C-alpha positions in Angstrom: -0.1 0.0 0.0 1.2 3.6 -0.6 0.2 4.8 2.7 2.6 2.0 4.6 5.4 3.1 2.3 4.8 6.8 2.9 4.8 6.1 6.8 8.0 4.1 5.9 9.6 6.8 4.3 8.5 9.0 7.0 9.9 6.8 10.1 13.4 6.2 8.9 14.8 9.5 9.1 12.5 9.9 12.4 14.6 7.4 13.8 17.8 8.5 12.5 17.0 12.0 14.0 16.2 10.3 17.4 19.7 8.3 17.5 21.5 11.6 16.6 19.4 13.4 19.3 20.6 10.6 21.7 24.3 10.7 21.0 24.2 14.6 21.1 22.3 15.1 24.2 25.3 14.0 26.6 27.6 16.3 24.6 25.5 19.4 25.8 25.0 18.2 29.2 
């Protein structure tokens, strides 16, 4: 389905951003 593909494309950069934040937050604290 197109909806699931759109959701997949949307969630991948979101996971990447969350992982980047988890790595970046301890550096700023």
